[in-house]
C-alpha positions as CSV (number, residue, x, y, z in Angstrom):
1,X,-11.7,21.4,10.9
2,X,-9.6,21.8,7.8
3,X,-11.0,21.1,4.3
4,X,-10.5,17.6,2.9
5,X,-10.5,16.8,-0.8
6,X,-11.8,13.4,-1.9
7,X,-11.0,12.1,-5.3
8,X,-13.0,8.9,-5.7
9,X,-13.1,6.1,-8.2
10,X,-16.4,6.6,-10.2
11,X,-17.2,2.9,-10.4
12,X,-16.4,0.6,-7.6
13,X,-17.6,-3.0,-7.2
14,X,-16.8,-4.9,-4.0
15,X,-17.6,-8.5,-3.4
16,X,-17.7,-12.0,-4.9
17,X,-18.3,-11.9,-8.7
18,X,-16.6,-8.5,-9.1
19,X,-14.4,-10.0,-11.8
20,X,-17.6,-10.8,-13.8
21,X,-18.6,-7.2,-13.3
22,X,-15.3,-6.1,-14.8
23,X,-15.9,-8.1,-17.9
24,X,-19.3,-6.5,-18.3
25,X,-17.9,-3.0,-17.7
26,X,-15.3,-3.5,-20.5
27,X,-18.0,-4.7,-22.9
28,X,-20.5,-2.0,-22.0
29,X,-17.9,0.7,-22.8
30,X,-16.9,-0.8,-26.1
31,X,-13.3,-1.4,-25.1
32,X,-11.7,-3.4,-27.9
33,X,-7.9,-3.3,-27.4
34,X,-7.0,-3.2,-23.7
35,X,-3.4,-3.5,-22.5
36,X,-3.3,-5.6,-19.3
37,X,-0.5,-5.4,-16.8
38,X,-0.3,-8.3,-14.4
39,X,2.1,-10.8,-12.8
40,X,2.8,-14.5,-13.7
41,X,0.6,-15.9,-11.0
42,X,-2.4,-14.0,-12.2
43,X,-2.3,-14.7,-15.9
44,X,-5.3,-17.1,-15.8
45,X,-7.4,-14.4,-14.2
46,X,-6.2,-11.9,-16.8
47,X,-7.1,-14.2,-19.7
48,X,-10.7,-14.3,-18.5
49,X,-11.2,-10.5,-18.8
50,X,-11.1,-9.7,-22.6
51,X,-10.4,-11.9,-25.6
52,X,-8.4,-9.2,-27.4
53,X,-6.3,-8.0,-24.5
54,X,-2.6,-7.9,-24.8
55,X,-1.5,-9.4,-21.5
56,X,2.0,-8.6,-20.2
57,X,2.6,-10.7,-17.1
58,X,6.2,-9.6,-16.5
59,X,5.6,-7.4,-13.5
60,X,6.8,-8.7,-10.2
61,X,7.4,-7.0,-6.8
62,X,9.1,-3.6,-6.7
63,X,9.0,-2.6,-10.4
64,X,11.9,-0.5,-11.5
65,X,11.9,2.5,-13.8
66,X,13.6,0.4,-16.5
67,X,10.9,-2.2,-16.3
68,X,8.2,0.4,-16.4
69,X,9.8,2.0,-19.5
70,X,9.8,-1.3,-21.3
71,X,6.1,-1.9,-20.4
72,X,5.3,1.6,-21.7
73,X,7.1,0.9,-25.0
74,X,5.1,-2.3,-25.4
75,X,1.8,-0.5,-24.6
76,X,2.6,2.3,-27.1
77,X,3.4,-0.2,-29.8
78,X,0.1,-2.0,-29.2
79,X,-2.0,1.3,-29.3
80,X,-4.5,0.2,-26.6
81,X,-7.9,1.9,-26.0
82,X,-7.7,1.1,-22.3
83,X,-5.3,0.0,-19.6
84,X,-6.0,-2.7,-17.0
85,X,-4.0,-3.4,-13.9
86,X,-4.6,-6.8,-12.3
87,X,-2.6,-8.1,-9.4
88,X,-0.9,-6.7,-6.4
89,X,0.3,-3.2,-5.9
90,X,3.2,-3.5,-8.4
91,X,1.1,-4.3,-11.5
92,X,-1.6,-1.8,-10.4
93,X,0.9,1.1,-10.0
94,X,2.6,0.3,-13.3
95,X,-0.8,0.2,-15.1
96,X,-1.8,3.5,-13.6
97,X,1.4,5.2,-14.8
98,X,1.1,3.6,-18.3
99,X,-2.5,4.9,-18.6
100,X,-1.2,8.4,-17.7
101,X,1.9,8.4,-19.9
102,X,1.0,6.2,-22.9
103,X,-0.3,9.1,-25.0
104,X,1.7,11.8,-23.2
105,X,4.9,13.7,-24.1
106,X,5.9,13.6,-20.4
107,X,8.3,11.0,-19.2
108,X,8.3,9.3,-15.9
109,X,11.1,11.6,-14.8
110,X,8.9,14.6,-15.4
111,X,6.2,13.5,-13.1
112,X,7.8,12.4,-9.8
113,X,6.3,14.1,-6.8
114,X,2.9,15.7,-6.2
115,X,0.7,17.1,-9.0
116,X,3.2,17.1,-11.8
117,X,1.2,14.9,-14.1
118,X,-0.6,16.8,-16.9
119,X,-3.4,14.4,-17.4
120,X,-4.5,10.9,-18.5
121,X,-6.1,10.1,-21.9
122,X,-6.8,6.4,-21.6
123,X,-9.4,4.6,-19.5
124,X,-8.0,2.9,-16.4
125,X,-9.4,-0.2,-14.7
126,X,-7.8,-1.7,-11.6
127,X,-8.5,-5.2,-10.1
128,X,-6.5,-6.1,-7.0
129,X,-5.7,-9.7,-6.2
130,X,-4.1,-9.0,-2.9
131,X,-5.6,-7.2,0.1
132,X,-3.1,-4.6,1.0
133,X,-2.0,-1.8,-1.1
134,X,-5.2,0.1,-1.8
135,X,-3.7,1.2,-5.1
136,X,-7.0,0.5,-6.9
137,X,-8.6,3.6,-5.2
138,X,-5.6,5.8,-4.6
139,X,-3.9,8.7,-6.5
140,X,-0.5,7.2,-5.8
141,X,2.0,5.1,-7.8
142,X,5.5,4.0,-6.7
143,X,8.5,2.8,-8.7
144,X,12.1,1.9,-7.7
145,X,14.5,4.3,-9.4
146,X,17.6,2.0,-9.5
147,X,19.9,4.8,-10.7
148,X,19.0,6.8,-7.5
149,X,18.7,3.6,-5.4
150,X,15.4,5.1,-4.1
151,X,11.7,4.4,-4.3
152,X,9.9,7.4,-5.9
153,X,6.2,8.3,-6.0
154,X,3.9,10.0,-8.5
155,X,0.9,11.5,-6.8
156,X,-1.9,12.9,-8.9
157,X,-5.7,12.9,-9.2
158,X,-5.2,11.6,-12.7
159,X,-4.0,8.3,-11.3
160,X,-7.3,7.6,-9.6
161,X,-8.8,4.8,-11.7
162,X,-12.1,5.0,-13.6
163,X,-13.2,1.7,-12.1
164,X,-12.0,-0.7,-9.5
165,X,-13.3,-4.3,-9.0
166,X,-12.5,-5.9,-5.7
167,X,-13.2,-9.6,-5.5
168,X,-11.8,-11.2,-2.3
169,X,-12.1,-14.7,-3.8
170,X,-9.1,-13.7,-6.0
171,X,-7.0,-13.5,-2.8
172,X,-7.6,-17.1,-1.8
173,X,-4.6,-18.5,-3.6
174,X,-2.2,-15.8,-2.2
175,X,0.6,-17.5,-0.2
176,X,0.5,-16.9,3.6
177,X,3.6,-14.7,3.8
178,X,2.2,-12.5,1.1
179,X,-1.2,-12.4,2.8
180,X,0.6,-11.3,6.0
181,X,2.7,-8.7,4.4
182,X,0.0,-7.1,2.3
183,X,-2.5,-7.2,5.1
184,X,0.0,-5.4,7.4
185,X,0.7,-2.9,4.8
186,X,-3.1,-2.1,4.8
187,X,-3.1,-2.0,8.5
188,X,-0.2,0.5,8.4
189,X,-2.2,2.7,6.0
190,X,-5.1,2.9,8.4
191,X,-3.0,3.5,11.5
192,X,-0.8,6.2,9.9
193,X,-3.9,7.9,8.4
194,X,-5.6,8.0,11.8
195,X,-2.5,9.2,13.8
196,X,-0.8,11.7,11.4
197,X,-0.9,15.4,11.5
198,X,-3.4,15.7,8.6
199,X,-5.9,13.2,10.1
200,X,-9.5,14.3,9.4
201,X,-12.8,13.1,10.9
202,X,-14.0,11.9,7.5
203,X,-10.9,9.7,6.9
204,X,-10.9,8.7,10.6
205,X,-14.1,6.7,10.0
206,X,-12.4,4.6,7.2
207,X,-9.1,4.3,9.2
208,X,-10.6,2.9,12.4
209,X,-13.0,0.6,10.5
210,X,-10.1,-0.7,8.5
211,X,-8.1,-1.4,11.6
212,X,-10.9,-3.3,13.2
213,X,-11.5,-5.5,10.1
214,X,-7.8,-6.3,9.6
215,X,-6.9,-6.9,13.3
216,X,-9.8,-9.3,13.8
217,X,-9.3,-11.3,10.6
218,X,-5.8,-11.2,9.3
219,X,-4.3,-14.1,11.3
220,X,-7.2,-16.3,10.2
221,X,-6.7,-15.3,6.5
222,X,-3.0,-16.2,6.9
223,X,-3.6,-19.6,8.6
224,X,-6.8,-20.5,6.6
225,X,-6.2,-19.2,3.1
226,X,-9.6,-20.4,1.8
227,X,-11.6,-18.8,4.7
228,X,-13.9,-16.6,2.7
229,X,-15.2,-14.5,5.6
230,X,-11.7,-13.7,6.8
231,X,-10.5,-12.8,3.3
232,X,-13.5,-10.5,2.7
233,X,-12.9,-8.7,6.0
234,X,-9.2,-8.1,5.2
235,X,-10.1,-6.9,1.7
236,X,-12.6,-4.5,3.2
237,X,-9.9,-3.2,5.6
238,X,-7.5,-2.8,2.7
239,X,-10.1,-0.8,0.7
240,X,-10.6,1.4,3.8
241,X,-6.9,2.1,4.0
242,X,-6.8,2.9,0.3
243,X,-9.5,5.5,0.7
244,X,-7.2,7.2,3.3
245,X,-4.2,7.4,1.0
246,X,-5.3,10.2,-1.2
247,X,-6.7,12.7,1.3
248,X,-4.5,11.9,4.3
249,X,-1.6,9.6,3.3
250,X,0.9,7.9,5.5
251,X,3.9,9.0,7.6
252,X,7.1,7.8,9.2
253,X,6.6,4.1,9.0
254,X,6.3,4.3,5.2
255,X,9.1,6.8,4.9
256,X,11.5,4.6,6.9
257,X,10.4,1.5,5.1
258,X,11.4,2.8,1.6
259,X,15.2,2.3,2.0
260,X,14.6,-1.3,3.2
261,X,12.8,-1.9,-0.2
262,X,15.2,0.0,-2.4
263,X,18.5,-1.2,-0.7
264,X,17.6,-4.7,0.4
265,X,14.4,-5.5,-1.6
266,X,12.4,-6.4,1.5
267,X,8.8,-6.5,0.3
268,X,7.0,-3.2,1.1
269,X,4.4,-4.7,3.5
270,X,7.0,-6.7,5.4
271,X,9.2,-3.6,5.8
272,X,6.2,-1.6,7.1
273,X,5.4,-4.5,9.6
274,X,8.9,-4.5,11.0
275,X,8.9,-0.8,11.7
276,X,5.3,-0.3,12.7
277,X,5.4,-1.2,16.4
278,X,8.6,0.9,16.9
279,X,7.2,4.0,15.2
280,X,3.9,3.5,17.0
281,X,5.5,3.5,20.4
282,X,7.7,6.5,19.4
283,X,4.7,8.5,18.2
284,X,2.3,7.7,20.9
285,X,4.0,10.2,23.3
286,X,3.0,13.0,20.9
287,X,-0.6,11.9,20.3
288,X,-1.6,9.5,23.2
289,X,-5.4,9.9,22.6
290,X,-5.2,9.0,18.9
291,X,-2.9,6.0,19.6
292,X,-5.2,4.9,22.4
293,X,-8.1,4.9,19.9
294,X,-6.0,2.8,17.6
295,X,-5.2,0.4,20.4
296,X,-8.9,-0.1,21.1
297,X,-9.6,-0.7,17.4
298,X,-6.9,-3.3,17.5
299,X,-8.6,-5.1,20.3
300,X,-6.3,-4.0,23.2
301,X,-7.7,-3.7,26.7
302,X,-8.0,-0.1,27.8
303,X,-5.7,1.1,30.6
304,X,-6.1,3.8,33.2
305,X,-4.6,6.5,30.9
306,X,-4.4,7.1,27.1
307,X,-0.7,6.4,27.3
308,X,-1.2,3.1,29.0
309,X,-3.8,2.1,26.5
310,X,-1.5,3.1,23.6
311,X,1.2,0.9,25.2
312,X,-1.2,-2.0,25.3
313,X,-2.0,-1.3,21.7
314,X,1.7,-1.6,20.8
315,X,1.9,-4.9,22.6
316,X,-1.2,-6.0,20.7
317,X,0.4,-5.0,17.4
318,X,3.5,-7.1,18.2
319,X,1.3,-10.1,19.1
320,X,-0.7,-9.7,15.8
321,X,2.4,-9.4,13.6
322,X,4.1,-12.3,15.3
323,X,1.0,-14.5,14.8
324,X,1.3,-13.9,11.0
325,X,4.7,-15.6,11.1
326,X,6.7,-12.7,9.6
327,X,10.3,-12.2,10.7
328,X,10.5,-9.0,12.7
329,X,14.2,-8.5,13.2
330,X,16.2,-6.6,10.6
331,X,19.3,-8.5,11.9
332,X,17.7,-11.7,10.6
333,X,17.3,-10.2,7.1
334,X,21.0,-9.8,6.2
335,X,21.1,-6.2,7.1
336,X,24.3,-5.0,8.9
337,X,23.9,-2.7,11.9
338,X,26.5,-0.5,10.3
339,X,24.0,0.4,7.6
340,X,21.6,2.1,10.0
341,X,23.0,5.6,9.7
342,X,22.5,5.5,5.9
343,X,19.1,4.0,6.2
344,X,18.1,6.8,8.6
345,X,19.3,9.4,6.2
346,X,17.4,8.0,3.3
347,X,14.2,7.5,5.3
348,X,14.3,11.1,6.5
349,X,14.7,12.3,2.9
350,X,11.2,11.1,2.2
351,X,9.9,14.5,3.4
352,X,6.5,14.2,1.7
353,X,5.6,11.5,4.3
354,X,7.9,12.5,7.2
355,X,6.1,15.9,7.4
356,X,2.9,14.1,8.2
357,X,4.3,12.4,11.3
358,X,2.8,13.4,14.6
359,X,6.2,13.7,16.3
360,X,9.3,15.2,14.7
361,X,12.0,12.6,13.9
362,X,15.6,13.6,14.1
363,X,18.4,11.6,12.5
364,X,19.2,10.2,16.0
365,X,15.6,9.2,16.5
366,X,15.5,7.5,13.1
367,X,18.6,5.5,14.1
368,X,17.0,4.6,17.4
369,X,14.0,3.2,15.6
370,X,16.0,1.2,13.1
371,X,18.2,-0.2,15.9
372,X,15.1,-1.2,17.9
373,X,13.9,-3.0,14.7
374,X,17.3,-4.5,14.1
375,X,17.2,-6.2,17.5
376,X,13.5,-6.8,17.5
377,X,13.1,-5.3,20.9
378,X,10.7,-2.5,21.9
379,X,12.3,0.1,24.0
380,X,10.9,3.3,25.5
């Protein structure tokens, strides 16, 4: 067993009323001038947190470097004593990077990659309003570098927030398609954490638990947005996936999804959902026992062999994703089949994730996976 390093959020509150706990946390620590990053749909929640907060609600999906730099300039001019991220993964990631760079001489271009961030001087509080990214407990943040036409990540223990407040009631107003995409993003975190080359028994517990919660409750959360029990289970599954991101991280599904976001602006969770069954089937040959365990956590019926069980798990994945209503064919999302070689090259270039994959993926393999996703047909 290899060593596993855990970098955990010091204060974590999960459950109804967590937003009230966040207000109390800010007050108890004497925070007077927080800068709050959110999205337009969450401005009312943001306004409840602190009377003196400067609220910037300009962050939408897939924030760019240019947008981040504008946010950073606004934050520096305000001179905050804390940074709060409230919303989906995009506001949370932006808030994390602002907290790290607001008082730093480093620029965003200095810190791309792993462990290049020198530190963080401002307190950081994250409050998710979707159940999917796990950003509130992870050391990762991602931006779209438009100049490079690529999504780039900063990974550092300095990006782990000081506090996270997860209140599933905040997700009740999330639209069904966003609930589906973010929930499937969280499911992908859990599946890739359990099946990748750096899987670890400690993270396995979170990963399998997250798969069970999401597989059993996501469709209900999509179809019945105000179903409190379903929302809470999906939020718990998302949190489990977030716990896996730091010590284990993801693999080929995420790597191959990045070009779909940067080139075509397909929401991250939706891109993962499209690719997940195809990568799952491709990888299962290299790790049938692990994929069979995932299949069982998904609720698939066990077969006579691990490979048969894994195949049933792939079918179960397809049924689950279809039940959320997301489009699963790249051909239906205005992507030309002629773009597949370029997508494959860009996905393979995300080596920090590709190297975690349980089965090596060649350029030909990547094209095969994209073509399967293009037609929406699972092939051996």
